[in-house]
C-alpha positions as CSV (number, residue, x, y, z in Angstrom):
1,X,117.7,94.7,112.3
2,X,120.7,92.6,113.1
3,X,121.6,89.0,113.2
4,X,121.3,87.0,116.4
5,X,124.5,85.9,118.3
6,X,126.7,83.3,116.6
7,X,125.8,80.7,119.1
8,X,122.4,80.3,117.3
9,X,124.3,78.9,114.3
10,X,125.1,75.7,116.2
11,X,121.4,75.0,116.9
12,X,118.9,73.3,114.6
13,X,117.1,76.0,112.7
14,X,113.7,77.0,111.6
15,X,113.1,79.3,108.6
16,X,110.1,81.7,109.0
17,X,108.6,83.6,106.1
18,X,106.3,86.5,106.4
19,X,105.3,88.5,103.3
20,X,104.5,91.6,105.3
21,X,106.5,94.1,107.4
22,X,104.1,94.0,110.4
23,X,105.9,91.4,112.6
24,X,106.8,94.1,115.1
25,X,103.1,94.9,115.6
26,X,102.1,91.3,116.5
27,X,103.3,90.4,120.0
28,X,101.9,86.9,119.8
29,X,104.0,86.0,116.8
30,X,107.1,87.4,118.3
31,X,106.5,85.5,121.5
32,X,105.9,82.3,119.6
33,X,109.2,82.6,117.9
34,X,110.9,83.1,121.2
35,X,109.3,79.9,122.5
36,X,110.8,78.1,119.6
37,X,114.3,79.3,120.6
38,X,113.6,78.2,124.2
39,X,113.1,74.7,122.8
40,X,116.5,74.7,121.2
41,X,116.0,76.2,117.8
42,X,117.6,79.2,116.1
43,X,115.1,81.1,114.0
44,X,115.8,82.8,110.7
45,X,112.9,85.2,109.9
46,X,112.5,86.5,106.3
47,X,110.1,89.4,106.1
48,X,109.1,92.0,103.6
49,X,110.6,95.1,105.3
50,X,108.4,98.2,105.5
51,X,109.9,101.2,107.3
52,X,106.5,102.5,108.4
53,X,106.1,99.7,110.9
54,X,108.2,99.1,114.0
55,X,110.8,96.4,114.1
56,X,110.2,93.3,116.2
57,X,112.1,92.9,119.4
58,X,113.8,89.6,120.3
59,X,116.5,90.7,122.7
60,X,119.5,88.3,122.8
61,X,117.5,85.3,121.6
62,X,118.9,83.4,118.6
63,X,116.6,85.1,116.1
64,X,117.9,86.6,112.9
65,X,115.6,88.9,111.0
66,X,116.2,89.6,107.3
67,X,114.2,92.5,105.9
68,X,116.4,93.5,103.0
69,X,115.4,90.7,100.6
70,X,112.1,91.8,99.1
71,X,112.6,89.6,96.1
72,X,111.9,86.5,98.3
73,X,108.2,87.2,97.9
74,X,105.8,87.4,95.0
75,X,104.7,90.9,95.9
76,X,106.3,94.0,94.4
77,X,108.8,96.2,96.2
78,X,107.6,98.5,99.0
79,X,109.8,101.4,97.8
80,X,110.8,102.9,94.4
81,X,113.7,105.0,93.4
82,X,113.5,108.6,94.5
83,X,113.6,110.0,91.0
84,X,110.5,107.9,90.1
85,X,108.4,108.8,93.2
86,X,104.9,109.8,92.0
87,X,105.7,108.8,88.4
88,X,105.1,105.3,87.2
89,X,105.3,103.5,90.5
90,X,102.9,100.7,89.5
91,X,104.7,99.8,86.2
92,X,108.0,99.9,88.1
93,X,106.6,97.5,90.7
94,X,105.2,95.2,88.1
95,X,108.4,95.0,86.1
96,X,110.5,94.3,89.2
97,X,108.0,91.7,90.5
98,X,107.7,89.9,87.2
99,X,111.3,90.0,85.9
100,X,114.0,91.0,88.4
101,X,112.7,89.3,91.5
102,X,112.0,85.8,89.9
103,X,115.6,85.9,88.4
104,X,117.0,86.9,91.8
105,X,115.1,84.1,93.6
106,X,116.3,81.5,91.2
107,X,119.9,82.5,90.8
108,X,120.7,84.0,94.3
109,X,118.3,83.3,97.1
110,X,117.5,79.6,96.5
111,X,121.3,78.9,96.3
112,X,121.9,81.0,99.5
113,X,119.1,79.1,101.4
114,X,120.5,75.7,100.3
115,X,124.0,76.7,101.4
116,X,122.6,77.7,104.8
117,X,120.8,74.4,105.0
118,X,124.0,72.4,104.3
119,X,125.9,74.3,106.9
120,X,123.2,74.1,109.7
121,X,120.1,72.2,108.5
122,X,116.6,73.7,108.8
123,X,114.1,71.6,110.7
124,X,111.1,73.1,108.9
125,X,109.7,76.2,107.3
126,X,106.9,78.2,109.0
127,X,104.9,80.3,106.6
128,X,103.0,83.2,108.2
129,X,99.9,83.8,106.1
130,X,98.9,82.9,102.5
131,X,101.4,84.9,100.4
132,X,104.3,83.6,102.5
133,X,103.0,80.0,102.1
134,X,102.9,80.1,98.3
135,X,106.2,81.8,98.1
136,X,108.1,79.5,100.5
137,X,106.6,76.2,99.3
138,X,109.2,75.9,96.6
139,X,112.0,76.6,99.1
140,X,110.7,73.7,101.3
141,X,110.9,71.4,98.3
142,X,114.4,72.5,97.6
143,X,115.5,71.8,101.2
144,X,113.4,68.6,101.6
145,X,111.8,69.9,104.8
146,X,108.1,70.1,106.0
147,X,106.0,73.3,105.9
148,X,103.9,74.7,108.8
149,X,101.2,77.0,107.5
150,X,100.2,79.7,110.1
151,X,96.9,81.2,108.7
152,X,96.5,84.8,109.8
153,X,93.8,86.0,107.4
154,X,91.1,83.9,105.7
155,X,90.5,84.1,101.9
156,X,87.0,83.0,100.9
157,X,86.3,81.7,97.4
158,X,83.0,83.7,97.3
159,X,84.9,87.0,97.8
160,X,87.5,86.7,95.1
161,X,87.2,89.5,92.6
162,X,90.4,89.4,90.5
163,X,92.5,86.9,88.6
164,X,95.5,87.5,90.9
165,X,93.5,86.8,94.0
166,X,92.1,83.7,92.4
167,X,95.7,82.5,91.6
168,X,96.8,83.1,95.1
169,X,93.8,81.2,96.6
170,X,94.3,78.3,94.2
171,X,98.0,78.0,95.2
172,X,97.1,78.5,98.9
173,X,94.8,75.6,98.7
174,X,97.3,73.3,97.1
175,X,100.1,74.3,99.5
176,X,98.0,74.1,102.6
177,X,96.9,70.6,101.7
178,X,100.6,69.7,101.5
179,X,101.5,71.4,104.8
180,X,102.4,69.1,107.7
181,X,100.6,71.3,110.2
182,X,98.1,74.2,109.9
183,X,97.8,76.8,112.7
184,X,94.7,79.0,112.9
185,X,93.3,81.1,115.7
186,X,90.2,79.3,116.8
187,X,87.6,76.6,116.0
188,X,85.4,79.1,114.1
189,X,88.1,80.2,111.7
190,X,89.5,76.6,111.7
191,X,86.2,75.2,110.5
192,X,86.0,77.8,107.7
193,X,89.6,77.1,106.6
194,X,89.0,73.4,106.5
195,X,85.9,73.8,104.4
196,X,87.4,76.4,102.0
197,X,90.6,74.5,101.4
198,X,89.5,70.9,101.9
199,X,92.0,70.3,104.7
200,X,92.4,67.3,107.0
201,X,91.1,68.5,110.4
202,X,93.6,66.3,112.2
203,X,96.4,68.6,110.9
204,X,94.7,71.8,112.1
205,X,95.6,73.3,115.6
206,X,94.4,76.4,117.3
207,X,96.5,79.2,118.6
208,X,94.8,82.6,119.4
209,X,96.4,85.8,118.3
210,X,97.6,86.7,121.8
211,X,100.8,87.4,123.7
212,X,102.5,85.3,126.2
213,X,102.3,85.7,130.0
214,X,99.7,86.0,132.7
215,X,97.3,89.0,132.7
216,X,97.7,91.7,135.2
217,X,96.5,95.3,135.8
218,X,99.6,97.5,136.2
219,X,98.7,101.2,135.7
220,X,101.1,103.4,133.7
221,X,101.1,107.1,133.1
222,X,102.5,106.7,129.5
223,X,99.5,108.2,127.7
224,X,98.8,110.9,130.1
225,X,102.4,112.1,130.0
226,X,102.7,111.7,126.2
227,X,99.5,113.6,125.5
228,X,99.5,115.9,128.4
229,X,96.2,114.6,129.8
230,X,94.9,115.3,133.3
231,X,95.8,112.2,135.5
232,X,92.1,111.8,136.4
233,X,91.0,111.6,132.8
234,X,89.7,108.2,131.7
235,X,91.3,106.8,128.5
236,X,89.4,104.7,126.0
237,X,92.0,103.1,123.7
238,X,91.3,102.0,120.2
239,X,94.6,100.6,118.9
240,X,95.8,99.0,115.7
241,X,94.6,100.9,112.6
242,X,92.7,104.0,111.4
243,X,90.5,102.4,108.8
244,X,86.9,102.2,107.8
245,X,86.7,98.5,109.0
246,X,87.8,99.8,112.5
247,X,85.0,102.3,112.5
248,X,87.6,105.0,113.2
249,X,85.6,108.0,111.9
250,X,82.3,106.9,113.5
251,X,84.1,106.5,116.8
252,X,85.7,110.0,116.6
253,X,82.3,111.5,115.9
254,X,80.6,109.5,118.7
255,X,83.4,110.5,121.2
256,X,82.7,114.2,120.7
257,X,79.4,113.6,122.6
258,X,81.0,111.7,125.5
259,X,81.2,113.2,129.0
260,X,84.1,115.5,129.5
261,X,86.0,113.1,131.7
262,X,86.7,110.7,128.8
263,X,89.3,110.7,126.0
264,X,89.3,108.4,123.0
265,X,92.8,107.6,121.9
266,X,93.4,106.2,118.4
267,X,96.7,104.5,117.8
268,X,97.9,103.2,114.5
269,X,100.5,100.5,114.0
270,X,101.9,102.5,111.1
271,X,102.9,106.1,110.7
272,X,99.8,108.1,109.9
273,X,101.7,111.4,109.3
274,X,102.7,110.2,105.8
275,X,99.3,108.5,105.1
276,X,97.9,109.5,101.7
277,X,94.4,108.1,102.6
278,X,91.6,110.7,102.5
279,X,89.9,108.7,105.2
280,X,92.8,109.1,107.6
281,X,92.9,112.9,106.8
282,X,89.2,113.1,107.6
283,X,89.6,111.3,110.9
284,X,92.4,113.6,111.9
285,X,90.4,116.6,110.8
286,X,87.4,115.7,112.9
287,X,89.2,114.6,116.0
288,X,88.1,117.1,118.6
289,X,91.0,117.9,121.0
290,X,88.6,117.9,123.9
291,X,87.5,114.3,123.4
292,X,90.0,112.6,121.0
293,X,93.7,112.2,120.7
294,X,95.6,110.5,117.9
295,X,99.0,108.9,118.2
296,X,100.6,109.6,114.8
297,X,103.7,107.4,115.1
298,X,104.0,103.7,115.5
299,X,105.2,102.3,118.9
300,X,107.8,99.7,119.6
301,X,106.5,96.4,121.1
302,X,107.6,97.5,124.6
303,X,106.0,100.9,124.3
304,X,102.8,99.3,123.1
305,X,102.6,97.4,126.4
306,X,103.0,100.7,128.3
307,X,100.3,102.2,126.1
308,X,97.8,99.5,127.0
309,X,98.7,99.8,130.7
310,X,97.9,103.6,130.6
311,X,94.4,103.1,129.3
312,X,91.2,102.3,131.3
313,X,89.1,100.5,128.6
314,X,90.0,98.8,125.4
315,X,87.8,99.4,122.4
316,X,87.6,97.0,119.4
317,X,84.7,97.5,117.0
318,X,84.9,95.9,113.5
319,X,82.8,96.6,110.5
320,X,82.6,93.7,108.1
321,X,81.3,96.0,105.4
322,X,84.2,98.5,105.7
323,X,82.1,101.6,106.2
324,X,79.7,100.9,103.3
325,X,76.3,99.5,104.5
326,X,75.6,98.4,101.0
327,X,79.1,97.0,100.4
328,X,80.3,93.4,100.2
329,X,80.5,91.6,103.5
330,X,84.2,90.8,104.4
331,X,83.9,87.3,105.9
332,X,87.4,87.4,107.3
333,X,86.3,90.3,109.5
334,X,82.8,88.9,110.2
335,X,84.4,85.7,111.4
336,X,86.7,87.5,113.9
337,X,87.0,84.7,116.4
338,X,90.3,85.0,118.4
339,X,92.1,86.8,115.6
340,X,92.0,90.2,117.2
341,X,95.4,90.9,118.6
342,X,94.3,94.2,120.2
343,X,91.5,92.5,122.2
344,X,94.0,90.0,123.5
345,X,96.5,92.8,124.5
346,X,93.7,94.7,126.2
347,X,92.7,91.7,128.3
348,X,96.3,90.8,129.2
349,X,96.6,94.4,130.5
350,X,93.4,93.9,132.6
351,X,91.4,96.3,130.5
352,X,87.6,95.8,130.3
353,X,86.7,95.6,126.6
354,X,84.0,97.0,124.4
355,X,83.4,94.9,121.3
356,X,80.6,94.3,118.8
357,X,78.7,91.1,118.4
358,X,81.0,89.1,116.2
359,X,81.9,85.4,116.8
360,X,84.7,85.3,119.3
361,X,84.6,88.8,120.9
362,X,80.9,88.4,121.9
363,X,81.6,84.9,123.2
364,X,84.4,86.3,125.5
365,X,81.9,88.8,126.9
366,X,79.2,86.2,127.4
367,X,81.5,83.6,129.0
368,X,83.7,85.7,131.1
369,X,81.9,89.1,131.7
370,X,85.0,90.9,130.8
371,X,83.3,93.9,129.1
372,X,80.3,95.0,127.1
373,X,79.0,94.6,123.6
374,X,78.1,97.7,121.6
375,X,76.2,97.4,118.4
376,X,77.5,100.7,117.0
377,X,79.9,103.5,118.1
378,X,76.8,105.4,119.3
379,X,76.3,102.7,122.0
380,X,79.8,103.0,123.4
381,X,78.9,105.7,125.9
382,X,76.3,103.4,127.5
383,X,78.8,100.5,127.7
384,X,81.3,102.8,129.4
385,X,78.7,103.8,132.0
386,X,78.0,100.1,132.7
387,X,81.7,99.3,133.0
388,X,82.6,102.1,135.4
389,X,79.7,101.3,137.6
390,X,81.6,98.1,138.6
391,X,85.1,98.7,137.2
392,X,87.2,96.5,139.6
393,X,85.0,93.5,138.8
394,X,85.4,94.0,135.1
395,X,89.1,94.3,135.5
396,X,89.3,91.0,137.4
397,X,87.2,89.3,134.8
398,X,89.3,90.7,132.0
399,X,92.4,89.1,133.6
400,X,90.7,85.8,134.1
401,X,89.4,85.7,130.6
402,X,92.8,86.2,129.1
403,X,94.5,83.6,131.3
404,X,91.8,81.0,130.7
405,X,91.0,81.6,127.0
406,X,93.7,83.3,125.1
407,X,97.2,83.3,126.7
408,X,99.7,82.1,124.1
409,X,101.8,79.6,126.0
410,X,99.0,77.3,127.0
411,X,98.0,77.0,123.4
412,X,101.3,77.1,121.6
413,X,103.4,74.8,123.9
414,X,101.6,71.7,122.5
415,X,102.1,73.0,119.0
416,X,105.8,73.4,119.6
417,X,105.8,69.7,120.5
418,X,104.2,68.8,117.2
419,X,106.7,71.0,115.3
420,X,109.6,69.3,117.1
421,X,108.1,65.9,116.0
422,X,108.0,66.8,112.3
423,X,110.1,64.7,110.0
């Protein structure tokens, strides 16, 4: 990733911190940063680089992405020396996180950030998610600028099981109360965050996890050509992750009993070829070539759009118990709301959706008729039959749903105005 053109240095700037390497897999966040540049800002993005995820794409916009400074964040390094691989990785990560990184932040990065600020002042800091919030709060104090907290995942007090998670939550609460503005995806998740963190509701705004631009159905042959599928074959796409919470294994097993004209395509935002997970290996092993195909490499943001365009239906089932019926309920998943980026991408591409009955997804179905609900992977075949009995109507409703309910610009444009007004 390279720096943006030098003309961006003459603009007022915004510093964005994201303690993960997944920015290239979240179209809505990339589009939001581009909207900031269209309103006169240059954007410096500090992320925790991870090679297994695709890079974000900003074209010629004045956005500079820095993925080579892992010490900015409180998490340990994503890589370790080659000679240590497989031997003592955790102790190495602990030592680096507790000793080298704090010293580097204090002696190098904070000074570097302050020098940047003196040269071309930052207007504010935007912290994407909780870890970035607690890590960047001190930088905001150094610079004397306000913080915008963009909540991507909810942490509930009742589900904290470790001392480190408790410390993160306690710091998240303090920092979020000090934030000038808090962004969350929808009223369901907003109400939960206000209650959990004791926030002033007047400082909370709603921006769905969705890309920018009107919905449209524009068919592509990307998947059929990539996978060698018959052009007449109907593709049911389940994008994002191969994980228990995404019901990947249950979907693979259910798809083996679908009619022969359908193919389930699983796509992961990270490279599954190097995945050590036994779950991923089981999914790959049980994926019948007659009914299931798995894309093993991550896609660039532009290729992901072509992927969606080449599907016929978008599938997004979430299991709040992560594959264990007796397991703890994950309330962040249970309270899905408008946090599902893949649902938004499906609808923007005019794909009818199949979702389970969680707050948000089920409300989109009930309000707009843009797909069907399925209580389990076994019910997907029935939902597919209903959709293809009136496919063109479902496609029209999918586009209408996205434009009216989720499209980024209609929600984020007012937020940009509030960011510009920060002092």
